[in-house]
C-alpha positions in Angstrom: 0.0 0.0 0.0 1.3 3.4 -0.9 1.8 5.9 1.9 0.5 9.1 0.4 1.8 12.5 1.6 0.0 15.7 0.7 1.6 19.1 0.6 -0.3 22.4 0.1 0.8 24.6 -2.8 -0.5 28.1 -3.6 -1.4 29.0 -7.2 -1.5 32.4 -9.0 -5.3 32.3 -8.4 -6.0 32.9 -4.7 -9.3 30.9 -5.0 -7.4 27.8 -6.1 -5.0 25.6 -4.0 -3.1 22.6 -5.2 -2.8 19.6 -3.0 0.4 17.9 -4.3 1.0 14.2 -3.7 4.2 12.2 -3.5 2.7 9.5 -5.7 0.8 9.5 -9.0 -2.9 9.0 -8.6 -4.0 8.9 -12.3 -2.2 7.5 -15.4 -1.1 11.0 -16.7 -4.8 11.9 -17.1 -6.8 14.9 -15.9 -10.4 15.1 -14.7 -12.5 18.2 -14.0 -15.7 18.4 -11.9 -17.9 21.4 -11.5 -20.4 20.0 -9.0 -21.2 16.8 -7.0 -23.4 15.4 -9.9 -20.6 15.6 -12.4 -18.3 13.9 -9.9 -20.2 10.6 -9.8 -17.2 8.8 -11.4 -14.9 10.2 -8.6 -15.7 9.2 -5.0 -12.8 11.4 -3.9 -14.2 14.5 -5.7 -17.7 13.7 -4.3 -16.3 13.7 -0.8 -14.6 17.0 -1.4 -17.9 18.5 -2.7 -19.5 17.7 0.7 -17.4 20.6 2.0 -19.7 23.7 1.5 -16.9 26.0 0.3 -15.8 23.7 -2.6 -16.7 25.1 -6.0 -14.6 23.0 -8.4 -12.3 19.9 -8.2 -9.6 19.2 -10.7 -7.7 15.8 -10.4 -4.4 15.3 -12.3 -1.4 13.0 -12.3 0.0 13.9 -8.9 -2.2 16.7 -7.5 -5.7 17.7 -6.7 -6.6 21.4 -7.3 -9.7 22.8 -5.5 -11.4 26.1 -6.2 -13.3 27.6 -3.3 -16.3 29.9 -2.9 -15.6 33.1 -1.1 -17.2 32.0 2.2 -13.8 31.0 3.5 -10.1 31.8 3.1 -7.8 28.9 2.2 -5.5 29.7 5.1 -8.3 28.7 7.5 -9.2 25.4 5.9 -6.3 24.1 3.6 -4.5 22.0 6.3 -7.7 20.3 7.2 -8.5 19.5 3.5 -5.0 18.2 3.0 -5.4 15.9 6.0 -8.8 14.7 4.7 -7.3 13.9 1.3 -4.3 12.1 2.9 -6.5 10.0 5.2 -8.9 9.1 2.3 -6.1 8.0 0.0 -4.2 6.0 2.7 -7.4 4.3 3.6 -7.6 2.9 0.1 -10.3 5.3 -1.1 -11.2 5.2 -4.8 -10.0 8.2 -6.7 -11.5 7.8 -10.2 -13.8 5.0 -11.4 -12.5 3.2 -14.5 -15.5 4.5 -16.5 -14.6 8.1 -16.0 -13.8 10.1 -19.1 -10.6 12.1 -18.7 -10.4 15.7 -19.8 -8.3 15.6 -23.0 -5.0 17.4 -22.5 -2.7 16.7 -25.4 0.7 15.4 -24.6 3.6 17.3 -26.2 7.2 16.1 -26.2 10.0 18.1 -27.7 13.7 17.2 -28.2 16.4 19.5 -26.8 20.2 19.0 -27.3 22.5 19.1 -24.2 26.1 20.0 -23.7 26.9 16.3 -24.0 26.8 15.3 -27.7 25.9 11.7 -26.8 22.8 12.8 -24.9 19.4 14.2 -26.0 16.7 15.5 -23.6 13.0 14.8 -24.4 10.8 17.2 -22.5 7.1 16.6 -21.8 4.3 19.1 -20.9 3.3 16.7 -18.2 5.0 15.6 -14.9 6.0 12.0 -15.5 7.8 11.0 -12.3 8.0 12.2 -8.6 11.7 11.2 -8.1 14.7 11.0 -10.4 15.8 7.6 -11.8 18.9 6.5 -13.9 19.2 3.2 -15.6 22.4 2.1 -17.4 21.2 -1.4 -18.5 18.1 -3.3 -19.2 18.7 -5.4 -16.0 18.6 -2.2 -13.9 15.4 -1.0 -15.7 13.1 -3.7 -14.3 11.2 -1.0 -12.3 10.7 1.2 -15.3 8.5 0.0 -18.2 9.5 3.0 -20.3 13.3 2.5 -19.8 12.9 -1.3 -20.4 11.2 -0.6 -23.8 13.8 2.0 -24.7 16.6 -0.4 -24.0 15.1 -2.7 -26.7 16.4 -0.1 -29.2 20.0 -1.0 -30.1 21.4 2.5 -29.9 20.1 3.3 -26.3 23.0 3.2 -23.8 21.4 4.7 -20.7 18.1 6.4 -19.6 17.7 9.2 -17.1 14.2 10.2 -16.0 13.4 13.4 -14.1 10.3 15.3 -13.2 9.1 16.1 -16.8 11.8 14.8 -19.1 13.8 11.8 -20.3 17.5 12.1 -21.1 18.8 9.4 -23.4 22.5 8.5 -23.9 23.2 6.9 -27.3 25.9 4.6 -28.6 28.0 6.0 -31.4 26.4 3.6 -33.9 23.6 6.1 -34.5 23.3 9.8 -35.3 20.8 12.0 -33.6 19.3 13.2 -36.8 18.3 9.6 -37.7 16.7 8.6 -34.4 15.4 11.8 -32.6 11.9 11.8 -34.3 11.5 8.1 -33.6 12.4 8.5 -29.9 10.2 11.6 -29.5 7.1 9.9 -30.9 7.8 6.8 -28.9 8.0 8.7 -25.6 4.9 10.8 -26.5 2.8 7.8 -27.3 4.0 6.0 -24.2 2.8 8.9 -22.0 -0.5 9.4 -23.9 -1.4 5.8 -23.5 -1.2 6.1 -19.7 1.5 3.5 -19.3 3.6 3.5 -16.1 6.8 5.4 -16.6 8.1 3.7 -13.5 6.3 1.2 -11.3 4.5 2.6 -8.2 6.9 0.8 -5.9 10.0 2.1 -7.8 10.8 5.1 -5.5 10.7 3.0 -2.3 12.6 0.0 -3.8 15.4 2.3 -5.1 15.4 4.3 -1.8 14.2 7.5 -3.5 11.0 8.1 -1.6 10.7 11.5 0.3 10.9 9.8 3.7 14.0 7.8 2.7 15.7 10.8 1.3 14.8 12.9 4.4 16.2 10.2 6.7 19.5 10.0 4.7 19.8 13.8 4.9 19.2 13.9 8.7 21.9 11.3 9.2 24.6 13.5 7.6 27.1 15.7 9.5 26.5 19.5 9.5 29.1 20.2 6.8 27.6 17.6 4.5 24.2 19.1 5.0 25.5 22.5 4.0 27.0 21.0 0.9 23.8 19.2 -0.1 21.8 22.4 0.4 24.2 24.4 -1.8 24.1 21.8 -4.5 20.3 21.7 -4.4 19.9 25.4 -4.5 22.6 26.6 -6.8 23.8 23.6 -8.9 20.9 21.2 -9.5 18.6 23.6 -11.4 21.4 24.5 -13.9 22.4 20.8 -14.5 18.7 19.8 -14.7 18.2 22.3 -17.5 21.0 20.5 -19.4 19.3 17.1 -18.9 21.5 15.9 -16.0 21.8 15.7 -12.3 24.5 16.0 -9.5 24.2 14.0 -6.4 26.2 14.3 -3.1 28.0 11.1 -2.2 30.3 11.9 0.7 32.5 14.5 2.5 35.8 13.7 4.1 36.6 16.2 6.9 40.3 15.2 7.0 41.1 15.6 3.3 38.3 18.2 2.8 37.3 16.3 -0.3 33.7 16.2 -1.7 32.6 13.3 -3.8 29.6 13.7 -6.1 27.8 11.5 -8.7 27.2 12.9 -12.2 24.1 11.5 -13.9 22.2 11.9 -17.1 23.7 14.3 -19.6 26.4 15.2 -17.0 27.8 11.7 -17.0 30.8 11.5 -19.3 30.1 15.0 -20.7 33.3 16.6 -22.1 32.5 19.9 -20.4 31.5 18.4 -17.0 35.1 18.3 -15.6 35.5 22.0 -16.4 32.1 22.8 -14.8 33.1 20.8 -11.8 36.4 22.4 -11.2 35.7 26.0 -12.2 32.1 26.1 -11.0 31.2 23.8 -8.2 34.5 23.4 -6.5 35.1 27.2 -6.5 31.5 27.8 -5.2 31.9 25.3 -2.3 35.3 26.7 -1.4 33.9 30.3 -1.4 30.7 29.5 0.5 32.2 27.0 3.1 35.4 28.8 3.9 38.3 26.3 4.5 36.0 23.2 4.8 36.3 22.2 1.2 39.6 21.8 -0.8 38.6 19.5 -3.8 35.6 18.1 -5.5 35.8 14.7 -7.3 33.2 13.3 -9.7 32.0 9.8 -10.3 30.1 9.3 -13.5 26.8 7.5 -13.2 
């Protein structure tokens, strides 16, 4: 049984709040309900409509958005609604009946080159995973139906999946101009058909669930925590935009050496060593005084 966790996110419309989940609740489909009668196919939405201030319910891959009437302010009720949704889901409550008709939201996927000539990034307009995953062989990919199918293509060397994109590393036997359209269409159709990108148990099995990551972080020493926070805030967004990821491995207080793992497009990238030395190493030296001397990278 999944252990659902709900977090409250404000939106640009102050009448609407998003209740984000740590697991997917629909197969990349969206449903919109304007009243309790329309919500017959969603026991969860019907339950929410029993709250007198609920005007509209929108259910998507990993969030539930609720629009309120003006009789209340979200600040007064949002935590209670979040708890109600969490309790309902963890009690095995039905979210959407199989007969429900999803609101048609077209899936778009576009290809984007990365600084690594061996890696192409395929970006979706939908969130496809709640954690990041890297698979370097078909054996490793058992928990990812998408990666498993991609590995059946002879030119696929590794697959990196993040929030809304897939980075694919190819072997030199193929040129991007010959395979990009095929890959883009394949990934688009896979998402549109509502197939599992990764299996529901993948995050927990690979120790990537929010609870597991929080526990790992709490077990670190203070300097390691500072390094992780700097990487998260200043480095990860930049490398993610290039289709990759950087992950903290360890810190040695005696040698003042930091070890990091490079994944996705960063792994084996010709420019990553330069980025590491001139960018990340200098940043950590500057921000942490004399605590860091060197940064070494391990390619994923």
